N, C-alpha and C positions, 0 to 999 in steps of 0.2 A: 399410431399416435392420435391422441384426441386434443384438440386445441380450442381455445375460447373463440366466441363469435362476437361480432359487432352488435352492440345493443343501442337502440335508438329510443328517443322519447321526445315529447313536445311539451313545452311549458309556456304559459302566458306571462306577461309582464305584471309584476307586483312591485310598485315603487318602494324602494328601501333607501334610506340615506346612506351615502358613502362616507367613510371616515376620512378626515383630512390628515395630512402629515406635514411636518415642517419642511420636508424636501419636495413639496408639491405646491402647485398654485391652484387652489380650489376654484371651481366654476359651478355655480348653482343654477339649475334649470328653473326658469320662472314662466309664469303666464303673463306676457307683456300687457295684456288688457287690464291688469290690476296695478300697473306701474305708470305713474305720471312723471315725465322728466320735468320737474319743477324746482330742482335744487335742494329740496328737503329730502330727508331720509325716512319719512314715516312709513313707507311701504317696505323698507328693508328689515323690519323687525324680525321676521322669521329666518333671515339670512345671517350666518355667522360672520362677524367682522374680524379682520386681522389687524395687527398694529405694527408699524415701523417707526422707529425713533421713540423719543419720550419728551415730556415737558411741554412748555408753552411755545417753544420755537422749533420748527422743523420736525414735527411728528405727524403721523398719518394713520387714520383708521380707514380701512377700505374693504370692499368686497367686489367680486367680479361675478356677473351672472350671464346667462345666455338663453336664447331661444332660436328658432329656425331662421330668424332674420338677422341676428347679429349679437353683439356683446353689449352688456350694460355695466357701468362702473358707478358705484356709490362710494363717496369719500367724505371724510371729515378731516380738514387740515388745520393744524394749530401753527400759526406763523405770526411773529410779532411785526413783520414788515413784508409787504407784498410788492414785488418788482414786476411790472408789466408795461409793454408798449403797444402801440396800435398795430404793429407788424411784428408779432412775436418770433423770437429765434431761440437759440440754445441757452443764452445767458438771461433767462427769465424764470420766474417761478412756474413750475409745471408738475403734473403727474405724468410719468412716462411708463407706458405699458409696452413691453417687448414680447413679441410672439414669434417663435421659430417653428416653422412647419416643414414636414418632409416634402421634398421635391422628387426628382428622378433619382433612383438608387437610394443611397443612405444619406445623401446630403440634406442639410437643413437650410432653409432660407428664412431670414429674420426680417420682420417688419416692426418699426418703432411707431407707436401712436402717442402723440403728445396732447395732453389735455390742459388747456390754459383757461383758468377762471378769468372772468372779466372784472373790470372795475367800473362802478357806476359813473357815467358821464365822461369816462376816459377811454375805455377799450371794451370790446365785445368778447365774450367767451368764444373759444375756437378749438376745433379738433383738426390736427394735421397728422399726416402719416407719410412714411416713405421707407426706403431700405435702411437697414442698420447703418448709422454713421453718416447718412446723407446730410449735407449742409442745407439743402433746400427741400422742404417737404410741402406737399400740396394740401390744401384744405380738403377734408373728406366730404364728398358729396353724399347727402342723405344723413349725415351725422347730426346729432342734437346734443347740446350741452347747456346747462343752466347752473349758476351758483347762487348761494344765499349766504348772508352773514351768519356767523355763529350767534347763538342766543346769549352767550357770555364769553368774554375773552376775545383775543385777536385771531382771526382766521376765517374760514368759510366752510360750508358744505357744498358738495358738487354732485351732480348726476349727469351721466353722459350715455348716449347710445352710439355705437359704431357698427355700421353694416358689415356683414361678412366680406363683402366685395373689397373692402379696404385692406384685407389681410391676404398677403400672397400665400397660396397653398391652403386656403381655408377649407377646401373640399375634404382634406384629411386632418382637420383641426384636432380631432380627439387623439391623434398620435403626436401632437405637438408638445412643445416645451415653452416656458415663459418666465418672465420676472416683472416686477413692478417696483418703481422707485419714486421718491419725492425729491425733486430738484428745488433747493432753497437758495435763492440768490439775494444778496444784500448789496447796498451801495449802488443805486441806480446810475449815479454819475460814472462810476468805474465798476461795473458789475463783475462780481466773481461768485463762483459756487462756494457758498459757506458750508453747506451740509448736504448730504445726499443719501439718506437711509434707504436701503434696498433689500428686497427679498433675496436677491443673488446678484453677484457681479456678472455683467454681460461681457463675454470675450468672443470676438468674432471667430477666432480659431478654435473655440471650444464650446460651440452652441449646444453640443450634446451633453454638456455638464449642467445646463440650466435645469431647474425643477420641471418635472413633467406636469402637464395639466391634469387636474383631477376633477372631471365633471361629475356632478350628481344628476340623477334623473337620466332619461334617454338611455343610451347604450350602457352607461355606467351602472344604472340601476338594474337593467336587465342582466348584466354580467354578475353583479353582486347577488341578485336573486338566484342565479344558478350556482355560484361558488359557495355561498354561505352554508347551505344545508350539507355540503360535502366537506366542510372544514377546509376549504381551499381559498378563503378570503385573501390570503397573502400571495396566492399564486398569480403568475403573470404568463401570458402566452409565450411559448417557446418557438412557435411558428405562427405567422398570421399573414393573411392576404386580404386585400381589398379588391375584389374582382366580381364580375357579374356571374352569379351561379344560379339564380332563379328569379322568377317574377319579372318586373320591368327591367329597363336597361341600366338602372342605377347599380353601382357596385354594392355587394354585400361585404360585411366584415366577417371573415372566416378565421377562427382562432383555434389553435390546438393548445390546450391547457391541461397539464397533467396527462391523464389517459383519455381525454375527451376532445371531441370536435364540437364547436359551438358556432352557430350561424345566426347573425342578426343584421339589421340594416334599415335605413329609412324606407326602402321599398319592399321590405320583407315582412309579410304578415301585417301590412299597413304600419310598420314601424313600432308595433305594440308588443310583439311576441318574439320568440326565438325557437330554434330547434337545436337539439344536441344528440350526439351519438357517443357511446363509450366504445373505444377501440378494444379489440381483443388482445390487450397487452397488460403486463403487470406493473410496469414502471416506465418512466420517461425514456431511459436509454434504449428501450425496446422499440421505439419509433426510429427506424433507421433513416428514413427520408420522407419528405413531403413536398409536393409541388401542385400547382393548379394549372390546368389547361383544358381546352375544349377537345375532347377525344371522341364525342358522339356526333359532332358536326351540326349541333342545333344552335350554336351561338352562345351557349352557356358553358362555363368552365366546370369541369369535374375536379375532384381532389384525388390525387394519385399518391398513395402512401406505400411504404415498405415496412412491414411489421415483423418483429421477431417474437414468435409465439412459442411458449414453453410448455412441456408436459413432463410427466415422470419418465418418459422414454427418451427425451431429447428435445430438440427444438426445430422449428422451421422458419424460414424467412418467406413472407407472403407479400406479393405485389397485389394491391387491391385498388379498385376504382370505386370511389364513393360519389353518388349523385345526390344533389340537394333538390328536393321537391318543395312544393308550397308549404308543407307542414312537417317534413321529416328528412332524415339523411339515410340513404340506403346504399348498400354495396351492390353494384351491378356487374362486377367481374372480379375474379381473383385467380391467381395462379401461383403455385409454389415455385420459388427460385433457389432455395437452399434447404438442405436437411442435415441435421447433425445428431449423432448418437454417441455414446461413450466410445464406440469403436472407430469413429471417423466421421467424415462429412462428404457430401456430394453437392455440386453447384450446377446451376443453369443460369442463363442470361435472359433478361427481359428488357426490351427497349420499345420505345414508342416512336413510330414513324408518322410525322404529321401529314394529314391529308391536305389537299388543295382547299382553297377558301370555300367554306360551306360543306366540306366533305369530312367524313369521319376519319380518324386516325387509324393506323394499323398497329396492333400490338403483336410483337414478334418475340417468341421465346425459342431458345436453342439450348441443346444439351451442353454441359461443360465438363469439368473434371471431377474425379473422385479421389478422395484421400482416405485410405484405410477401409473403404467399403467397396463391395462388388455385389453382383447379383445373388451371391449366396449369403451375404451378411446383412443385406438390407432387403428384407422380404416383407412387404406390406401391401394391402389393397390400396388402390387409388382413393383419394379423399372424396367424400360425398358432397362437401360444401363448396369446393373450388376445383379448378383444373389442376391435375397432378404435375409434378416436376418431370421434365424430360430427362431420363437417366442416360448416362453415356453408354451403357451396355444395352439400351433398349432399341426398338425398331425405328424410332422416329428421331431425326436429328433437329428438325425445326418445324414449328407450327406458327400460323398467322391467324389473327382474329380481327374482325371488324364489326362495328355496330350496324345491325340491320334494321334498326327502328324499334326493336324489342329487346335485344340482347347482343352480346358480343359473340357472334357465330364464327366458327372455324371456316376460313376461306381456302386454306391450302396447307399442305404439309410436305416435308421433304424427308424421304427415307434415309436411314443411316446406312452408309456403305459398309460399316464394320459389324453390323448386326448379323448374328447367326442364330437361327431358330434351333434351339436345343432339342425340340421335339420332332424335328424333321427326320424322315427316314434316311438312314445311311447304309451303304452296302456292307454286308457282313464280311469280315476278313478272317473269321475263324469259325470252326464247326462247333466250338464249345460255347454254350450260353450259360449265364448265371443270372438267376432271378433273385432280386432283393426286395423284400417287402418292408415299407416304412409306414408306420402309423402316424397320421397327421395329428398334431397337437389339437386338443379339444378347445373350443372357445370357452371363455369364462362364463359362469352363470350370471344371471341378471343381478343376483344379490352381491356377487363379487364385483360386478361393474359399479353398482351403487356404493359399495364400500370404498372402491377406488375414487369415485367422485367425491365422497364425503371427505376423504383425505385431501384431495386437491382443493376443495372449497373450505377446508378447515372447519368441518362440521363434526361434532363429537360422534363417535361410532354408535352410541346407543340412542342418538336422537331419533325420535319417531317422526315420520312425515306428517305434515298437517293435511295433505291431500295425496291420495295414491289411486290413480285412475288407470284404466286399461281401455285401449281403443286404437284403431288404425288411423294414425295421423300423418304418416309420411311413408314414401317408398312403396314396397310391395303390399299385398293384402294382409300380410301377417300383422297381428296387433302389437302395439308398443305399450310400454308402461310410462305414464306421465306422473312424476313424483315431485312434490313440493316440500322443501324444508325451509320454513320461515318465508323468505322472499326469493329463494333460489329454486328454479324449476329445472328438472333434468329429465331427459327422454332417453330410454334404453329399449332395446328389443332384440330378439334372437336373429332377425334379419336386417336390423337397422345398423348401418356401418359395419356390416359383416359380424354383428354380435360382439365386437371388440371395442366399441367406443360409445360416446354419448353426446348429446346436445345439451348445452347449458344456457339458461336465460335468467336474467335478474328482473323480477317483476317490479315495475316502477311505483312502488309504495313501500311503506314500512310493513313488517310482518303483521303487526297488530291491526293494520288497516286493510288487510286482505280478507274479504268477507267470504268469497267463494271462488272455486275453480271447477269448471265442468268441460266436458267434451260433447260436441254435437256437429253433425254434418249439416252445414248451412248452405252448401252449394249444390247438393244433389250429385256430387261426383264420387260418393262412396267413401270419402275420407273425412275425418272429423276435424273441425276447427277447435281452438282452445279459447274458452270464454273466461275472462277474469272479471270479478266484481270487486271494486276497491272503494275505500272510503277516503274522502278528502275534506279538509276544512278550509273555508273561504271566509275568514273573519268569524262572525257569529253563525254563518250558514254552514251546514254540513250537507254534503252531497255524496251520492253514490254513483260511480261511473262504470259503465260496461265497456270493457276492452275486448275486442275479438282479434285474435292472431291466427294466421294461416301459414302452414309450411309450404314453401316452394322448393324447387331443387337447390336453391342457393341461399335462402334467407327465411326469416320468420317475421314478416311484416305485420304491422297493425292494419286491419282492413275496416275497422269501425271503432269509433270513440264516441260514446253517447252517455249523457247524464240520464239516469233512470229513477233517481229519487232525490228529493230536496227536503231539508228539515230546518226549521228555525223555531227554537223554543219547543212548544208542544204542537206546532203546525207541521204537517208533513204531506207531501205528494209522493206516491210511489207507483211507477209503471209496472206492468206485468210483462215479463219476457217469456216468450213461447217459442220453442224450437220443434217444429213438426215437419215431416215430409221433405227434408232437405231445404227448409226455409227458416228464416228468422222472422218473427213477428213481434212487434212491441205494441202493447195495448195501453190505453191511458191509465188504467188501474183505478186507484182510490185517492181521495183527498181527505185530510183530517184538519179541521181548523180553518183552512183557507176556503174561499169561495170566489166567484167571479167578481164580487164587489170588493173583496179584501186582499186579492192577490197583488203583492206589492212590486212585481217585477215587470219590466217592459218586454215587448216582443222582439226587441232588437237582437240580431245574431250575437252569439257569444264571441268574445275577443280572444279566447284561448284555444280554439279549435275543438272544443267539446260541445256537441249539439245539445240543445236544451231539452228537458223532459217534455213529454206530451202532457197537456193540461186536461184533466178529466172532464170539465164542463164545456170544453171547446173542441178538442181534437179527436180524431178517429184513429183506429188502429193502423199501423204502418207495417207493410211487409217489405223485406229487403232482398235484393239479389246482387250478385257479384257483377261489377262492370269496371273494367280497367284496373283490376287489382283492389277494388274497394267494395264494401257492401253499401249499396245506395237504395233509396226507396224506389219501389216499383212504380 
């Protein structure tokens, strides 16, 4: 059987506006340095305001914004009479912001923030906060609030800043829910609530029914940047974790959305970028389970998934460990735990035994039961990409693996007491011998394999490949064919996966933006790496990026990502890529239109993980060598 692989990529942040919905409370990311808390709303022009109520009494136009320090509220209140005292309480005019944040487990904890406008010569504006329904709320330390009279009509405008520390559970605020309401009180002698227009009714027992927060900018923009080109803007995570998986000690936001894993966070790529990987599944139900825990003992969690992968011959359930690095998501271990064909199925178990503090976990697999299959009906070679399933009729009953700093190495195995070696010599009980000759079935031709791949990938039979290369890229010294249809790359070979399977990879660009694919030995090890040259648009700028991938026994990682050409209008810089003698060398190349005096870009490192091109009037040629799984300058 041939199954899909995990595909990974890295993208940088491009801020895109998020669409609001009536069932959500929009929060707009702002640059606080451009906002003055002075009671006027002149800075709020670019921010969309929402409305509650109508008319000259008890109506509210408002917007809520945020930055790393806290929340900002801008409001315009129409009210024909304002009721305020020097010591504000529940029965006074106020704007009330309710925020419900996740705590332990699935429970939500709500905080109410009351914004009281002041009255000149009588009372000062004030911000108080406390748990939902609390009779006494404390003034919020560090808060700021200023009101100003409306230019016409009765009422006021208001601006307020509330530090995040006033909100219980604010460290997970992007998962929160909320509502906002205007409390309109009349008759100061006998105050009563006359009207209270609200975004949503707040019920203590049903906080989960409150509108979800819809932040723009920040993580929301990065997520929308990922979802939109894949027509997944309406998709939401079906599994998500906030846990430390990479970088500093702050937790990252790990989301499984549709067929993808996406990682981002304030401490990940300086909070400006994200990484994603496409799981080797065809639909959401094929993700059997997902959890996060540290199994390598390095203090960072890995993602543990069980995937159901399908092919024309059946399916397999694959236990896989995914590790998040500073710029990508890579599988570091995989083992089959179930196989199914039209004739039946066979199962094994996989479990994780936690290590002591600071020590790696042990992954244990054991053979299970078969249903309709045996050693004569399930005959296939072990997989090349992961550890094979332990079969109940095989020689091994249990294996254990543990991280050794580089890989999950086998540390022990237990033999099966029921195994009998059918090839072992046995005493003869008769003088009559019979010899039967069986002809082994021949392996399919490479063209037959490619035809089967095209059917799996829904590529028309007569489609001509855009690139068709031959070279030794993996395994033995026998050459493989590396064929590209559009953006789909497939590798086949007479000795690759016993000549009966293929490797599939989706190139991270549209077919029209794939400029070139080539093979070259860049490590001096006698096997070729795969070089992709792709075109990307960054606003008015067009750039060309060199991606280098290398086969390992378990994956096809990116070992170099580098910009090698940049173009704006008629101006262009293009580096020269040279592959000689088991090395990669990039030379400054040529410049057209630009010079040292007209070059408009800074020397600051890129923010999207793509190294900048060499500058012809300044830089020298750079030669690269492999170190720790990456091509780095010598």
